[in-house]
KOLVEX-25867 format. One record per residue (C-alpha): x, y, z; residue in three letters; residue number from 1. Coordinates in pm, whole numbers. Each point is the difference from the previous one (the first is absolute). Last residue first. Layout:
N
+--------+--------+--------+------+-----+
:   east :  north :     up : rest :  nr :
+--------+--------+--------+------+-----+
:      X :      Y :      Z :  ALA : NUM :
...
+--------+--------+--------+------+-----+
! end
This chain:
402
+--------+--------+--------+------+-----+
:   east :  north :     up : rest :  nr :
+--------+--------+--------+------+-----+
:   -494 :  -4462 :   7788 :  UNK : 402 :
:   -213 :    226 :   -211 :  UNK : 401 :
:   -374 :    -34 :     19 :  UNK : 400 :
:   -205 :    -60 :   -308 :  UNK : 399 :
:   -333 :    163 :    -53 :  UNK : 398 :
:   -246 :   -171 :   -231 :  UNK : 397 :
:   -319 :      6 :    208 :  UNK : 396 :
:     66 :    353 :    124 :  UNK : 395 :
:     50 :    140 :   -347 :  UNK : 394 :
:    275 :    260 :     26 :  UNK : 393 :
:    244 :   -177 :   -233 :  UNK : 392 :
:    359 :    125 :    -22 :  UNK : 391 :
:    213 :   -129 :   -287 :  UNK : 390 :
:    233 :    302 :    -17 :  UNK : 389 :
:      6 :     35 :    378 :  UNK : 388 :
:    139 :   -352 :     35 :  UNK : 387 :
:    299 :    105 :   -215 :  UNK : 386 :
:    125 :    233 :    280 :  UNK : 385 :
:    363 :    108 :    -58 :  UNK : 384 :
:    -23 :     73 :   -374 :  UNK : 383 :
:   -302 :    231 :      4 :  UNK : 382 :
:     93 :    129 :    346 :  UNK : 381 :
:    331 :    144 :   -124 :  UNK : 380 :
:   -170 :    186 :   -284 :  UNK : 379 :
:   -272 :    138 :    228 :  UNK : 378 :
:    261 :    125 :    249 :  UNK : 377 :
:    195 :    176 :   -279 :  UNK : 376 :
:   -315 :    182 :   -113 :  UNK : 375 :
:    -57 :    119 :    359 :  UNK : 374 :
:    362 :    119 :     13 :  UNK : 373 :
:    -63 :    225 :   -299 :  UNK : 372 :
:   -305 :    156 :    166 :  UNK : 371 :
:    194 :     68 :    320 :  UNK : 370 :
:    286 :    164 :   -188 :  UNK : 369 :
:   -246 :    229 :   -181 :  UNK : 368 :
:   -153 :    103 :    333 :  UNK : 367 :
:    339 :     74 :    155 :  UNK : 366 :
:    118 :    189 :   -310 :  UNK : 365 :
:   -300 :    237 :     34 :  UNK : 364 :
:     40 :     75 :    373 :  UNK : 363 :
:    376 :     54 :      6 :  UNK : 362 :
:    295 :   -239 :     31 :  UNK : 361 :
:     64 :    -12 :    377 :  UNK : 360 :
:   -308 :    172 :    144 :  UNK : 359 :
:   -223 :   -183 :   -248 :  UNK : 358 :
:    179 :   -327 :     82 :  UNK : 357 :
:    -70 :     68 :    366 :  UNK : 356 :
:   -370 :     74 :    -37 :  UNK : 355 :
:    -70 :   -268 :   -259 :  UNK : 354 :
:    167 :   -275 :    203 :  UNK : 353 :
:   -184 :    109 :    315 :  UNK : 352 :
:   -333 :     14 :   -185 :  UNK : 351 :
:     74 :   -338 :   -152 :  UNK : 350 :
:     56 :   -133 :    351 :  UNK : 349 :
:   -349 :    127 :     79 :  UNK : 348 :
:   -160 :   -159 :   -304 :  UNK : 347 :
:    214 :   -311 :     51 :  UNK : 346 :
:   -169 :    -38 :    337 :  UNK : 345 :
:   -317 :   -128 :   -163 :  UNK : 344 :
:    180 :   -239 :   -231 :  UNK : 343 :
:    249 :   -232 :    166 :  UNK : 342 :
:    -53 :     57 :    373 :  UNK : 341 :
:   -376 :     36 :    -38 :  UNK : 340 :
:     -8 :   -315 :   -212 :  UNK : 339 :
:    193 :   -177 :    275 :  UNK : 338 :
:   -276 :    109 :    238 :  UNK : 337 :
:   -260 :   -130 :   -245 :  UNK : 336 :
:    179 :   -336 :      2 :  UNK : 335 :
:     -5 :     -2 :    380 :  UNK : 334 :
:   -367 :     90 :     23 :  UNK : 333 :
:   -105 :   -248 :   -266 :  UNK : 332 :
:    188 :   -292 :    157 :  UNK : 331 :
:   -291 :   -220 :    115 :  UNK : 330 :
:   -223 :     95 :   -294 :  UNK : 329 :
:    237 :   -149 :   -258 :  UNK : 328 :
:    158 :    251 :   -246 :  UNK : 327 :
:     12 :    -74 :   -375 :  UNK : 326 :
:   -341 :    143 :    -94 :  UNK : 325 :
:     -1 :    316 :    215 :  UNK : 324 :
:    367 :     85 :    -62 :  UNK : 323 :
:    -22 :    -52 :   -376 :  UNK : 322 :
:   -321 :    207 :     -8 :  UNK : 321 :
:    176 :    286 :    179 :  UNK : 320 :
:    294 :    -10 :   -243 :  UNK : 319 :
:   -224 :     -6 :   -306 :  UNK : 318 :
:   -226 :    278 :    126 :  UNK : 317 :
:    291 :    221 :    108 :  UNK : 316 :
:    191 :    -55 :   -326 :  UNK : 315 :
:   -301 :    105 :   -206 :  UNK : 314 :
:    -56 :    307 :    219 :  UNK : 313 :
:    364 :    107 :    -46 :  UNK : 312 :
:    -37 :     28 :   -377 :  UNK : 311 :
:   -304 :    225 :     36 :  UNK : 310 :
:    175 :    204 :    269 :  UNK : 309 :
:    294 :     57 :   -234 :  UNK : 308 :
:   -247 :    119 :   -262 :  UNK : 307 :
:   -131 :    260 :    246 :  UNK : 306 :
:    350 :    107 :    103 :  UNK : 305 :
:     92 :     41 :   -366 :  UNK : 304 :
:   -315 :    200 :    -73 :  UNK : 303 :
:     57 :    234 :    296 :  UNK : 302 :
:    356 :     66 :   -112 :  UNK : 301 :
:   -115 :     66 :   -356 :  UNK : 300 :
:   -269 :    244 :    117 :  UNK : 299 :
:    232 :    174 :    249 :  UNK : 298 :
:    266 :     50 :   -266 :  UNK : 297 :
:    368 :      1 :    101 :  UNK : 296 :
:     44 :   -371 :    -73 :  UNK : 295 :
:    339 :   -171 :     38 :  UNK : 294 :
:    -90 :   -209 :    305 :  UNK : 293 :
:   -351 :    -73 :   -120 :  UNK : 292 :
:    144 :   -159 :   -314 :  UNK : 291 :
:    230 :   -219 :    211 :  UNK : 290 :
:   -288 :   -101 :    229 :  UNK : 289 :
:   -205 :    -86 :   -310 :  UNK : 288 :
:    264 :   -255 :    -99 :  UNK : 287 :
:     30 :   -155 :    347 :  UNK : 286 :
:   -375 :    -53 :     26 :  UNK : 285 :
:     -1 :   -152 :   -349 :  UNK : 284 :
:    259 :   -252 :    121 :  UNK : 283 :
:   -228 :    -72 :    296 :  UNK : 282 :
:   -290 :    -50 :   -240 :  UNK : 281 :
:    194 :   -233 :   -229 :  UNK : 280 :
:    121 :   -208 :    296 :  UNK : 279 :
:   -349 :    -51 :    143 :  UNK : 278 :
:   -151 :    -64 :   -343 :  UNK : 277 :
:    256 :   -274 :    -59 :  UNK : 276 :
:    -89 :   -160 :    331 :  UNK : 275 :
:   -376 :     35 :    -61 :  UNK : 274 :
:     22 :   -207 :   -321 :  UNK : 273 :
:   -375 :    -34 :    -51 :  UNK : 272 :
:   -268 :     46 :    266 :  UNK : 271 :
:     32 :    364 :    105 :  UNK : 270 :
:   -365 :     99 :     46 :  UNK : 269 :
:   -181 :    209 :   -263 :  UNK : 268 :
:   -314 :    136 :    168 :  UNK : 267 :
:    140 :     92 :    342 :  UNK : 266 :
:    338 :     44 :   -173 :  UNK : 265 :
:   -132 :    309 :   -181 :  UNK : 264 :
:   -106 :    164 :    326 :  UNK : 263 :
:    334 :    -94 :    151 :  UNK : 262 :
:    176 :    174 :   -289 :  UNK : 261 :
:   -192 :    325 :     42 :  UNK : 260 :
:     45 :    -13 :    379 :  UNK : 259 :
:    375 :    -49 :    -42 :  UNK : 258 :
:     33 :    295 :   -236 :  UNK : 257 :
:   -181 :    223 :    249 :  UNK : 256 :
:    226 :   -131 :    276 :  UNK : 255 :
:    313 :     86 :   -194 :  UNK : 254 :
:   -137 :    354 :    -64 :  UNK : 253 :
:    -99 :     78 :    361 :  UNK : 252 :
:    340 :    127 :    112 :  UNK : 251 :
:     24 :    213 :   -314 :  UNK : 250 :
:   -352 :    135 :     53 :  UNK : 249 :
:     84 :     91 :    361 :  UNK : 248 :
:    316 :    180 :   -112 :  UNK : 247 :
:   -205 :    199 :   -250 :  UNK : 246 :
:   -234 :    104 :    283 :  UNK : 245 :
:    298 :     85 :    224 :  UNK : 244 :
:    149 :    233 :   -259 :  UNK : 243 :
:    157 :    -64 :   -339 :  UNK : 242 :
:    348 :    101 :   -114 :  UNK : 241 :
:     78 :   -315 :   -203 :  UNK : 240 :
:    366 :     -9 :    101 :  UNK : 239 :
:     40 :    169 :    341 :  UNK : 238 :
:   -332 :    -31 :    184 :  UNK : 237 :
:   -177 :   -295 :   -157 :  UNK : 236 :
:    318 :   -192 :    -77 :  UNK : 235 :
:    141 :     59 :    349 :  UNK : 234 :
:   -326 :   -107 :    166 :  UNK : 233 :
:    -15 :   -296 :   -241 :  UNK : 232 :
:    338 :   -138 :    108 :  UNK : 231 :
:   -139 :   -257 :    244 :  UNK : 230 :
:   -240 :   -123 :   -270 :  UNK : 229 :
:    280 :    -94 :   -241 :  UNK : 228 :
:    -14 :   -376 :     50 :  UNK : 227 :
:    204 :   -189 :   -257 :  UNK : 226 :
:    294 :   -125 :    205 :  UNK : 225 :
:   -169 :   -146 :    307 :  UNK : 224 :
:   -331 :    -53 :   -180 :  UNK : 223 :
:    163 :   -218 :   -266 :  UNK : 222 :
:    221 :   -169 :    259 :  UNK : 221 :
:   -295 :   -106 :    215 :  UNK : 220 :
:   -232 :    -95 :   -286 :  UNK : 219 :
:    253 :   -237 :   -155 :  UNK : 218 :
:     99 :   -145 :    336 :  UNK : 217 :
:   -360 :    -66 :    105 :  UNK : 216 :
:    -94 :   -163 :   -331 :  UNK : 215 :
:    316 :   -212 :     -8 :  UNK : 214 :
:    -37 :   -119 :    360 :  UNK : 213 :
:   -366 :    -88 :    -54 :  UNK : 212 :
:     72 :   -192 :   -322 :  UNK : 211 :
:    303 :   -171 :    148 :  UNK : 210 :
:   -175 :   -149 :    303 :  UNK : 209 :
:    296 :   -112 :    214 :  UNK : 208 :
:     84 :    355 :    112 :  UNK : 207 :
:   -357 :     86 :     98 :  UNK : 206 :
:    -63 :   -321 :    192 :  UNK : 205 :
:    336 :     19 :    177 :  UNK : 204 :
:    -68 :    359 :    113 :  UNK : 203 :
:   -333 :    -94 :    157 :  UNK : 202 :
:    138 :   -318 :    155 :  UNK : 201 :
:    306 :    178 :    138 :  UNK : 200 :
:   -217 :    262 :    170 :  UNK : 199 :
:   -208 :   -266 :    173 :  UNK : 198 :
:    312 :   -180 :    120 :  UNK : 197 :
:    134 :    330 :    138 :  UNK : 196 :
:   -334 :     70 :    171 :  UNK : 195 :
:    -14 :   -333 :    179 :  UNK : 194 :
:   -331 :   -177 :    -69 :  UNK : 193 :
:   -356 :     37 :    121 :  UNK : 192 :
:   -265 :   -217 :   -159 :  UNK : 191 :
:   -308 :    202 :    -88 :  UNK : 190 :
:     96 :     69 :   -362 :  UNK : 189 :
:   -330 :     66 :   -175 :  UNK : 188 :
:   -139 :    256 :    249 :  UNK : 187 :
:   -366 :     45 :    -87 :  UNK : 186 :
:   -133 :    343 :    -94 :  UNK : 185 :
:   -191 :    249 :    216 :  UNK : 184 :
:   -281 :    158 :   -199 :  UNK : 183 :
:     64 :    312 :   -213 :  UNK : 182 :
:   -189 :    313 :    113 :  UNK : 181 :
:    292 :    107 :    222 :  UNK : 180 :
:    213 :     26 :   -312 :  UNK : 179 :
:   -233 :    264 :   -147 :  UNK : 178 :
:      0 :    218 :    315 :  UNK : 177 :
:    381 :      6 :     -4 :  UNK : 176 :
:      2 :    108 :   -365 :  UNK : 175 :
:   -231 :    290 :     85 :  UNK : 174 :
:    237 :    103 :    281 :  UNK : 173 :
:    293 :     -6 :   -242 :  UNK : 172 :
:   -193 :    240 :   -225 :  UNK : 171 :
:    -64 :    240 :    289 :  UNK : 170 :
:    370 :      1 :     94 :  UNK : 169 :
:     92 :     71 :   -363 :  UNK : 168 :
:   -229 :    304 :      1 :  UNK : 167 :
:    171 :    141 :    308 :  UNK : 166 :
:    337 :    -37 :   -172 :  UNK : 165 :
:   -123 :    195 :   -303 :  UNK : 164 :
:   -148 :    278 :    211 :  UNK : 163 :
:    333 :     36 :    184 :  UNK : 162 :
:    202 :     12 :   -321 :  UNK : 161 :
:   -189 :    306 :   -121 :  UNK : 160 :
:   -289 :     98 :   -224 :  UNK : 159 :
:    194 :    -39 :   -328 :  UNK : 158 :
:    133 :   -326 :    141 :  UNK : 157 :
:   -363 :   -119 :    -18 :  UNK : 156 :
:     15 :    -24 :   -380 :  UNK : 155 :
:    337 :   -176 :    -10 :  UNK : 154 :
:   -112 :   -248 :    266 :  UNK : 153 :
:   -331 :    -64 :   -175 :  UNK : 152 :
:    182 :    -73 :   -323 :  UNK : 151 :
:    264 :   -207 :    184 :  UNK : 150 :
:   -267 :   -208 :    177 :  UNK : 149 :
:   -245 :    -31 :   -290 :  UNK : 148 :
:    238 :   -203 :   -213 :  UNK : 147 :
:    147 :   -229 :    268 :  UNK : 146 :
:   -349 :    -54 :    140 :  UNK : 145 :
:   -114 :   -100 :   -346 :  UNK : 144 :
:    308 :   -224 :    -19 :  UNK : 143 :
:    -75 :   -187 :    322 :  UNK : 142 :
:   -366 :    -52 :    -88 :  UNK : 141 :
:    106 :   -124 :   -344 :  UNK : 140 :
:    266 :   -227 :    151 :  UNK : 139 :
:   -266 :   -158 :    223 :  UNK : 138 :
:   -235 :    -38 :   -296 :  UNK : 137 :
:    273 :   -161 :   -212 :  UNK : 136 :
:    108 :   -224 :    288 :  UNK : 135 :
:   -360 :   -110 :     49 :  UNK : 134 :
:    -23 :   -100 :   -366 :  UNK : 133 :
:    320 :   -204 :     23 :  UNK : 132 :
:    -90 :   -146 :    341 :  UNK : 131 :
:   -355 :   -103 :    -93 :  UNK : 130 :
:     80 :   -370 :    -57 :  UNK : 129 :
:    157 :    -11 :    348 :  UNK : 128 :
:   -322 :     97 :    176 :  UNK : 127 :
:      8 :    352 :    147 :  UNK : 126 :
:      7 :    156 :    349 :  UNK : 125 :
:    286 :   -213 :    132 :  UNK : 124 :
:    246 :     93 :   -277 :  UNK : 123 :
:    -82 :    366 :     66 :  UNK : 122 :
:     83 :    -48 :    368 :  UNK : 121 :
:    355 :   -110 :    -77 :  UNK : 120 :
:     86 :    288 :   -234 :  UNK : 119 :
:   -141 :    255 :    244 :  UNK : 118 :
:    196 :   -152 :    290 :  UNK : 117 :
:    315 :    -13 :   -213 :  UNK : 116 :
:    -30 :    373 :    -85 :  UNK : 115 :
:   -115 :    128 :    341 :  UNK : 114 :
:    288 :   -150 :    198 :  UNK : 113 :
:    297 :    154 :   -184 :  UNK : 112 :
:   -220 :    302 :    -69 :  UNK : 111 :
:    -20 :     78 :    372 :  UNK : 110 :
:    378 :      1 :     37 :  UNK : 109 :
:     34 :    223 :   -308 :  UNK : 108 :
:   -253 :    242 :    149 :  UNK : 107 :
:    216 :     25 :    311 :  UNK : 106 :
:    295 :    101 :   -219 :  UNK : 105 :
:   -214 :    258 :   -183 :  UNK : 104 :
:   -106 :    148 :    334 :  UNK : 103 :
:    359 :     11 :    127 :  UNK : 102 :
:    117 :    168 :   -322 :  UNK : 101 :
:   -276 :    259 :     37 :  UNK : 100 :
:     94 :     55 :    364 :  UNK :  99 :
:    366 :     55 :    -83 :  UNK :  98 :
:    -85 :    228 :   -293 :  UNK :  97 :
:   -234 :    217 :    206 :  UNK :  96 :
:    257 :     37 :    276 :  UNK :  95 :
:    271 :    108 :   -245 :  UNK :  94 :
:   -234 :    234 :   -187 :  UNK :  93 :
:    -71 :    184 :    325 :  UNK :  92 :
:   -318 :    206 :    -41 :  UNK :  91 :
:   -190 :   -201 :    258 :  UNK :  90 :
:   -368 :    -77 :     74 :  UNK :  89 :
:    -72 :    133 :   -350 :  UNK :  88 :
:   -303 :   -221 :    -61 :  UNK :  87 :
:    212 :   -241 :   -202 :  UNK :  86 :
:    119 :   -175 :    315 :  UNK :  85 :
:   -356 :    -44 :    131 :  UNK :  84 :
:   -112 :   -152 :   -330 :  UNK :  83 :
:    310 :   -219 :    -25 :  UNK :  82 :
:    -72 :   -137 :    349 :  UNK :  81 :
:   -366 :    -69 :    -89 :  UNK :  80 :
:    110 :   -186 :   -311 :  UNK :  79 :
:    236 :   -207 :    216 :  UNK :  78 :
:   -278 :    -86 :    246 :  UNK :  77 :
:   -230 :   -107 :   -284 :  UNK :  76 :
:    278 :   -209 :   -152 :  UNK :  75 :
:     36 :   -186 :    331 :  UNK :  74 :
:   -375 :    -58 :     17 :  UNK :  73 :
:     23 :   -137 :   -354 :  UNK :  72 :
:    274 :   -243 :    104 :  UNK :  71 :
:   -211 :   -124 :    294 :  UNK :  70 :
:   -297 :    -54 :   -233 :  UNK :  69 :
:    214 :   -199 :   -244 :  UNK :  68 :
:    120 :   -224 :    285 :  UNK :  67 :
:   -354 :    -55 :    124 :  UNK :  66 :
:   -122 :    -98 :   -345 :  UNK :  65 :
:    288 :   -243 :    -51 :  UNK :  64 :
:    -37 :   -224 :    306 :  UNK :  63 :
:    344 :   -112 :    109 :  UNK :  62 :
:    247 :   -278 :    -81 :  UNK :  61 :
:     55 :     76 :   -370 :  UNK :  60 :
:     22 :    376 :     66 :  UNK :  59 :
:    255 :    -47 :    279 :  UNK :  58 :
:    237 :   -200 :   -221 :  UNK :  57 :
:    -51 :    240 :   -291 :  UNK :  56 :
:     95 :    295 :    220 :  UNK :  55 :
:    340 :   -138 :    101 :  UNK :  54 :
:    236 :     62 :   -293 :  UNK :  53 :
:   -247 :    263 :   -117 :  UNK :  52 :
:    106 :    207 :    302 :  UNK :  51 :
:    344 :     65 :   -145 :  UNK :  50 :
:   -118 :     68 :   -355 :  UNK :  49 :
:   -283 :    237 :     90 :  UNK :  48 :
:    204 :    148 :    285 :  UNK :  47 :
:    290 :     97 :   -231 :  UNK :  46 :
:   -216 :     87 :   -302 :  UNK :  45 :
:   -205 :    275 :    167 :  UNK :  44 :
:    289 :    214 :    124 :  UNK :  43 :
:    194 :    -77 :   -318 :  UNK :  42 :
:   -281 :    133 :   -216 :  UNK :  41 :
:    -16 :    320 :    202 :  UNK :  40 :
:    378 :     26 :    -43 :  UNK :  39 :
:    -66 :     60 :   -371 :  UNK :  38 :
:   -167 :    331 :     82 :  UNK :  37 :
:    313 :     94 :    193 :  UNK :  36 :
:    205 :    -85 :   -311 :  UNK :  35 :
:   -223 :    220 :   -215 :  UNK :  34 :
:     82 :    313 :    206 :  UNK :  33 :
:   -222 :    312 :    -14 :  UNK :  32 :
:    -27 :    -34 :    381 :  UNK :  31 :
:   -348 :    118 :    106 :  UNK :  30 :
:   -169 :    -24 :   -342 :  UNK :  29 :
:    168 :   -337 :    -64 :  UNK :  28 :
:   -127 :   -130 :    334 :  UNK :  27 :
:   -354 :    132 :    -55 :  UNK :  26 :
:    -21 :   -132 :   -356 :  UNK :  25 :
:    103 :   -348 :    111 :  UNK :  24 :
:   -231 :     19 :    304 :  UNK :  23 :
:   -305 :    113 :   -198 :  UNK :  22 :
:     37 :   -270 :   -262 :  UNK :  21 :
:     61 :   -264 :    268 :  UNK :  20 :
:   -314 :    105 :    188 :  UNK :  19 :
:   -213 :    -21 :   -313 :  UNK :  18 :
:    150 :   -336 :    -83 :  UNK :  17 :
:    -59 :   -120 :    356 :  UNK :  16 :
:   -361 :    120 :     16 :  UNK :  15 :
:   -105 :   -137 :   -339 :  UNK :  14 :
:    183 :   -325 :     76 :  UNK :  13 :
:   -190 :    -26 :    329 :  UNK :  12 :
:   -331 :     92 :   -162 :  UNK :  11 :
:     21 :   -236 :   -296 :  UNK :  10 :
:    135 :   -309 :    172 :  UNK :   9 :
:   -246 :     23 :    290 :  UNK :   8 :
:   -288 :     53 :   -243 :  UNK :   7 :
:    116 :   -302 :   -203 :  UNK :   6 :
:     -3 :   -208 :    320 :  UNK :   5 :
:   -352 :    125 :     73 :  UNK :   4 :
:   -104 :   -114 :   -347 :  UNK :   3 :
:    162 :   -339 :     66 :  UNK :   2 :
:   -218 :    -49 :    306 :  UNK :   1 :
+--------+--------+--------+------+-----+
! end
């Protein structure tokens, strides 16, 4: 069962990262405006955050496999729409942009339900003592998809946007077949309760558990300020002067670094001082973002993005393990939904922040500013969250915050 779950993770992330790469390049190619590229992030963040307020409640009270399957069918329909749109059905840039923004918005709605459902079902497919190892494998599948997706997207862009979108639809279909091979899972929370009460319980649990709140906040602000992915089309075209293949390699670089780190962590798990390692790695992420911002060399830029991915992988594994170990089964969906609000959507909000700061202060200063702010966030977290400094990820020794 867990192998099928990994297949779902891999193929849907492969498809979505490939699709995102193509869309970001497509929009910048059509408009030559970094702020309009940043709006893509806003279009996905708004529904992802808004719907996450309710998605966790529905995930906890419904069968997870069915919910994931419905989300994948939705992604399949969206991929089909992008394919038809890319096949030159209209030459109006205005119409294309409106439909692209609509598709990205709809994708954000689907992600608000897919993320907590995937988190919840993983906890049901493994025994608790396998959560740390399972999280590493799940993150590895995710990161491999995140690596191959941009590379494949950059390669297929050479053959046309329409071919790329058609390929993403096929990959989503494969993911749908994989989820259908997983047996129906039990519903842990069978007792119905008012939705507002359910939402309060999920939020209350996160905010009263300092280690979860600190890990989510640290990751959220680091990604919000330190993410430079939204500006890669501008870097590839105007600063580094590489084509779509080079752009694909730049998009894939963080994922390549993550896969390398996750491979190492499979043999050398994070057992000692994980909280310190989390903060050091996010600080390192901010530092390499600054170097990337001032680089005019493709090799150096690629290397900094790769190292940034290595740092990010450590934080992902630690944060995911914290969530799996410290979260009771009955509230997994709601806590995962809060995680989507805190962390997952920060990628899209980061794209908005990057796009508008780049338009206001210039592309390079915007990236440097983001890296500096990431370092500030780490410093504040070090003093504001002492529980994170003494974090223990051993399930039998965990301590819950009150």
